C-alpha positions as CSV (number, residue, x, y, z in Angstrom):
1,M,0.1,0.4,0.0
2,R,1.6,3.7,-1.0
3,L,0.5,6.2,1.6
4,D,0.1,9.5,-0.2
5,T,-0.5,12.1,2.5
6,M,0.9,11.6,6.1
7,I,-1.2,14.3,8.8
8,Y,-1.7,15.1,12.4
9,N,-3.7,17.0,14.6
10,A,-6.3,14.2,12.3
11,Y,-10.1,14.4,12.9
12,I,-12.5,11.8,11.3
13,V,-15.3,14.6,10.6
14,S,-18.7,12.1,10.2
15,V,-21.6,14.1,7.8
16,P,-24.3,12.0,8.8
17,A,-27.3,14.3,6.5
18,L,-24.4,13.7,3.8
19,R,-23.6,9.8,4.6
20,I,-19.5,10.4,4.1
21,E,-16.9,10.8,6.3
22,V,-13.2,12.5,5.9
23,I,-10.4,13.1,6.9
24,Y,-8.8,16.1,8.4
25,G,-5.8,16.9,9.5
26,T,-2.0,19.1,9.4
27,V,-0.1,18.0,6.1
28,I,3.6,16.4,7.4
29,E,4.5,15.3,4.1
30,D,2.3,14.9,0.3
31,R,4.1,12.4,-1.6
32,K,2.0,13.5,-4.4
33,G,3.1,17.0,-4.0
34,R,-0.4,19.0,-4.0
35,F,-0.4,19.9,-0.1
36,I,2.1,21.9,1.6
37,K,3.6,20.8,5.1
38,G,1.7,22.7,8.1
39,N,-1.1,23.3,5.6
40,Y,-4.7,21.7,6.6
41,V,-6.2,19.1,4.4
42,C,-9.6,18.0,4.2
43,S,-10.3,14.2,2.5
44,S,-12.8,13.7,-0.6
45,A,-14.9,10.7,1.4
46,I,-13.0,7.9,2.8
47,I,-13.8,4.8,1.5
48,S,-12.2,2.5,3.7
49,K,-10.3,2.7,6.8
50,N,-8.4,1.0,9.5
51,S,-8.8,3.0,12.3
52,D,-6.1,1.0,14.6
53,A,-3.2,1.9,11.9
54,K,-4.8,5.1,11.2
55,I,-5.0,4.9,7.9
56,F,-7.9,5.7,5.4
57,T,-8.4,5.4,1.5
58,T,-10.1,8.0,-0.5
59,R,-11.1,7.4,-4.3
60,N,-7.7,8.7,-4.9
61,S,-5.3,8.7,-2.1
62,V,-4.2,7.3,0.9
63,Y,-3.9,9.3,4.2
64,A,-1.9,8.3,7.5
65,A,-2.8,10.2,10.7
66,Y,0.0,10.2,13.4
67,G,-0.8,10.8,17.2
68,K,-4.3,10.6,18.4
69,V,-6.9,11.0,15.7
70,K,-10.4,12.5,17.1
71,K,-14.0,11.8,15.9
72,I,-16.5,14.5,15.5
73,I,-20.1,15.0,13.9
74,A,-20.9,17.7,11.5
75,S,-23.7,19.7,10.4
76,V,-23.5,19.8,6.9
77,H,-23.4,23.9,7.6
78,E,-20.6,22.8,9.8
79,F,-18.7,20.8,7.6
80,K,-18.7,23.5,4.6
81,L,-17.1,25.8,7.0
82,I,-14.6,23.1,7.8
83,I,-14.0,22.1,4.2
84,K,-12.8,26.3,3.8
85,G,-10.1,25.2,6.1
86,M,-12.2,25.8,9.5
87,N,-10.9,23.1,12.4
88,P,-13.7,20.7,13.3
89,N,-13.7,22.2,16.4
90,D,-14.2,25.3,16.0
91,A,-17.0,25.3,13.0
92,A,-19.9,24.3,15.6
93,L,-18.8,27.2,18.0
94,F,-18.1,29.9,15.1
95,L,-21.9,29.3,14.3
96,A,-23.2,28.8,17.1
97,S,-22.0,32.8,17.9
98,V,-23.5,33.6,14.8
99,E,-26.8,32.6,15.7
100,S,-26.8,33.8,19.0
101,T,-25.9,37.4,17.3
102,K,-28.5,37.0,15.3
103,N,-30.9,36.2,18.0
104,T,-29.8,40.1,20.4
105,R,-30.1,42.1,17.4
106,H,-33.8,43.7,17.1
């Protein structure tokens, strides 16, 4: 098996409304030269995974996660923020603060 992209600070992001999971994390190395070390990457849909080995396969890539892999369930709105680069932990907090601001306006 070839490893394409190695990441850390990884999250498995599950989006039940879309019936997909993706892997999100900070790039250590990308052997295909697509991603820059230190930048985030959000994969396409995971088609298979070995959670024990922290190996995640998408249609065109194999990702290896180093360190702890956190799991998060995201709404479609949160997922839209995540794929644009927002940390999965921050997406829900951001949307809650936006909603709170809307509710305090008269």
